[in-house]
C-alpha positions as CSV (number, residue, x, y, z in Angstrom):
1,X,-42.3,17.3,37.1
2,X,-42.4,20.0,34.6
3,X,-38.9,21.0,35.6
4,X,-37.5,17.6,35.1
5,X,-39.1,17.6,31.7
6,X,-37.6,20.7,30.6
7,X,-34.1,19.7,32.1
8,X,-34.4,16.6,30.1
9,X,-35.3,18.4,26.8
10,X,-32.7,20.7,27.5
11,X,-30.0,17.8,27.9
12,X,-31.0,15.9,24.9
13,X,-30.6,19.4,22.9
14,X,-27.4,19.7,24.2
15,X,-26.1,16.2,23.5
16,X,-27.6,16.4,19.9
17,X,-25.7,19.7,19.3
18,X,-22.4,17.9,20.7
19,X,-22.8,14.7,18.4
20,X,-23.4,17.0,15.4
21,X,-20.3,19.2,16.2
22,X,-18.2,15.6,16.7
23,X,-19.7,14.4,13.4
24,X,-18.7,17.6,11.8
25,X,-15.5,17.6,13.2
26,X,-15.1,13.9,11.9
27,X,-16.0,14.7,8.6
28,X,-13.8,17.5,8.5
29,X,-10.6,15.2,9.6
30,X,-11.5,12.8,7.0
31,X,-11.5,15.4,4.4
32,X,-8.4,16.7,5.4
33,X,-6.9,13.3,5.4
34,X,-7.9,12.5,1.8
35,X,-6.7,15.9,0.7
36,X,-3.4,15.0,2.5
37,X,-3.0,11.7,0.6
38,X,-3.8,13.2,-2.8
39,X,-1.1,15.9,-2.0
40,X,1.4,13.1,-1.4
41,X,0.5,11.0,-4.4
42,X,0.8,14.1,-6.3
43,X,4.3,14.8,-4.9
44,X,5.5,11.2,-6.2
45,X,5.7,12.7,-9.7
46,X,9.1,13.7,-10.7
47,X,9.0,15.3,-14.0
48,X,7.1,18.5,-13.5
49,X,9.5,20.6,-14.9
50,X,8.9,18.7,-18.3
51,X,5.2,17.4,-18.5
52,X,5.5,16.5,-22.2
53,X,8.0,14.0,-21.7
54,X,7.9,10.6,-23.0
55,X,6.1,8.3,-20.9
56,X,4.8,10.7,-18.5
57,X,0.8,11.7,-18.4
58,X,0.1,14.5,-15.6
59,X,-3.4,15.6,-14.9
60,X,-4.3,19.3,-15.3
61,X,-6.3,19.2,-12.1
62,X,-5.4,16.9,-9.1
63,X,-8.8,17.8,-7.5
64,X,-11.7,15.1,-7.3
65,X,-13.3,15.9,-10.7
66,X,-13.7,13.9,-13.8
67,X,-10.7,13.7,-15.9
68,X,-9.8,11.3,-18.8
69,X,-6.0,11.7,-18.1
70,X,-4.4,10.0,-15.2
71,X,-3.0,11.9,-12.5
72,X,0.4,10.4,-12.9
73,X,2.0,7.8,-15.0
74,X,5.2,6.8,-16.3
75,X,7.1,3.6,-17.6
76,X,10.3,2.5,-15.8
77,X,12.7,0.2,-17.0
78,X,14.6,-2.5,-15.1
79,X,12.1,-2.9,-12.2
80,X,12.2,-6.2,-9.9
81,X,8.6,-6.9,-8.6
82,X,8.4,-9.5,-5.9
83,X,5.0,-11.4,-5.7
84,X,4.1,-13.5,-2.6
85,X,1.2,-15.5,-1.1
86,X,0.7,-17.9,1.4
87,X,0.4,-21.9,0.3
88,X,-3.2,-23.2,1.1
89,X,-4.3,-19.9,2.7
90,X,-7.9,-20.3,1.6
91,X,-8.4,-23.9,2.8
92,X,-6.8,-23.2,6.3
93,X,-8.2,-19.7,6.9
94,X,-11.7,-21.2,6.5
95,X,-11.3,-23.0,9.8
96,X,-10.3,-19.8,11.6
97,X,-11.8,-16.8,13.0
98,X,-11.3,-13.8,11.2
99,X,-9.6,-11.9,14.1
100,X,-7.0,-15.1,14.1
101,X,-6.3,-14.9,10.3
102,X,-5.6,-10.9,10.8
103,X,-3.3,-11.7,13.9
104,X,-1.4,-14.1,11.5
105,X,-0.9,-11.6,8.5
106,X,-0.3,-8.7,11.0
107,X,2.8,-10.7,12.4
108,X,4.0,-12.0,8.7
109,X,3.6,-8.7,7.0
110,X,5.1,-6.9,9.8
111,X,8.2,-8.9,9.4
112,X,8.1,-8.0,5.4
113,X,7.9,-4.5,6.0
114,X,11.0,-4.6,8.3
115,X,12.7,-6.7,5.4
116,X,11.7,-3.6,2.8
117,X,13.8,-1.4,4.9
118,X,16.6,-3.8,5.4
119,X,17.2,-4.5,1.6
120,X,15.9,-1.2,0.1
121,X,12.8,-2.4,-1.3
122,X,9.5,-0.4,-1.8
123,X,6.2,-2.2,-0.5
124,X,3.7,-1.6,-3.2
125,X,0.4,-3.7,-1.6
126,X,-0.9,-6.4,0.3
127,X,-4.2,-8.0,-1.4
128,X,-5.6,-10.6,0.8
129,X,-2.7,-13.0,1.6
130,X,-0.7,-11.6,-1.1
131,X,2.5,-9.1,-0.6
132,X,3.7,-7.0,-3.4
133,X,6.9,-5.1,-3.4
134,X,9.5,-3.7,-5.9
135,X,13.1,-2.7,-6.4
136,X,14.5,-0.1,-8.7
137,X,11.0,1.5,-9.1
138,X,11.1,5.0,-7.7
139,X,14.9,5.6,-8.0
140,X,16.8,8.3,-9.9
141,X,17.8,6.9,-13.3
142,X,21.2,7.3,-14.4
143,X,21.9,8.7,-17.8
144,X,25.0,6.7,-18.3
145,X,23.6,3.3,-19.6
146,X,26.6,1.5,-17.9
147,X,25.6,2.8,-14.6
148,X,22.0,2.2,-15.0
149,X,22.8,-1.6,-15.6
150,X,25.0,-1.9,-12.7
151,X,21.9,-0.4,-10.6
152,X,19.8,-2.8,-12.1
153,X,22.0,-5.7,-11.2
154,X,22.2,-4.5,-7.6
155,X,18.5,-4.1,-7.5
156,X,18.0,-7.8,-8.8
157,X,20.5,-8.8,-6.0
158,X,18.4,-6.9,-3.2
159,X,15.2,-8.8,-4.8
160,X,16.7,-11.9,-4.5
161,X,17.8,-11.3,-1.1
162,X,14.4,-10.2,0.0
163,X,12.7,-13.2,-1.4
164,X,15.0,-15.7,0.5
165,X,14.5,-13.7,4.0
166,X,10.6,-14.0,3.3
167,X,10.6,-17.7,3.0
168,X,12.6,-17.6,5.9
169,X,10.6,-15.3,8.2
170,X,7.5,-17.2,7.1
171,X,8.8,-20.3,8.7
172,X,8.8,-18.1,12.1
173,X,4.9,-17.5,11.9
174,X,2.5,-20.2,13.2
175,X,-0.8,-21.0,11.7
176,X,-3.4,-20.9,14.6
177,X,-4.9,-24.0,15.7
178,X,-2.7,-26.1,13.5
179,X,-2.3,-29.8,14.5
180,X,0.4,-31.0,14.6
181,X,1.8,-27.2,15.1
182,X,3.0,-25.9,11.7
183,X,4.2,-22.7,10.1
184,X,3.3,-20.6,7.2
185,X,4.5,-21.7,3.7
186,X,4.9,-19.3,1.0
187,X,5.3,-19.0,-2.8
188,X,7.3,-16.2,-4.2
189,X,7.8,-15.0,-7.8
190,X,10.0,-12.0,-9.4
191,X,9.3,-10.2,-12.5
192,X,12.1,-8.2,-14.1
193,X,11.7,-5.5,-16.5
194,X,9.6,-2.8,-18.0
195,X,6.4,-1.7,-16.0
196,X,4.3,1.2,-16.0
197,X,3.4,2.9,-12.7
198,X,1.0,5.7,-12.0
199,X,-2.0,7.0,-9.9
200,X,-5.4,5.5,-10.6
201,X,-8.7,6.4,-9.2
202,X,-10.6,9.8,-8.6
203,X,-11.4,9.0,-5.2
204,X,-8.9,7.7,-2.8
205,X,-6.4,7.8,-5.5
206,X,-4.0,4.7,-5.5
207,X,-0.3,4.4,-6.8
208,X,-0.4,1.1,-8.9
209,X,2.0,-0.9,-10.8
210,X,1.0,-2.6,-14.2
């Protein structure tokens, strides 16, 4: 009996050490992932050679420390932002299980991600049932005004084509448990003009467009 008590004690200690090691490894991987994301967001900044340029703000320290300045921000002209949400989402989603809502959004947003590649559109974020993307945002700007205007027109056409395809793709996504069987209906809006974009937040910093 004493032998089994000792063996049980040793096994418990071994499992505890193994769990502690696994937990420490998990924390280390999480910290590395956060640092990698911060490095990626920092690389978005395209004016490192001229930190005092108009419209550009660069933080002195990319670390997770308190700073009164944005990590990165700039003003961009001739940007097309596409906003989309689902008609009646709040009403019909209340009748569904969360997993059913997630599956429906995964199907819909997966189609939109593919459209972004097709139309040279930059996906910005999803917020609930809303999908936000943009054209002509993180593009190298031409110094020639005529070329810049031409690129803006091309970006606007891409935004229009993207919007039309988003509406068409939504018709292929069925609302779960709908009777009669009905597809998702969406609303799309487009903003064209000047925007300010940058990285906000000290913990898990996020690229944001205002």
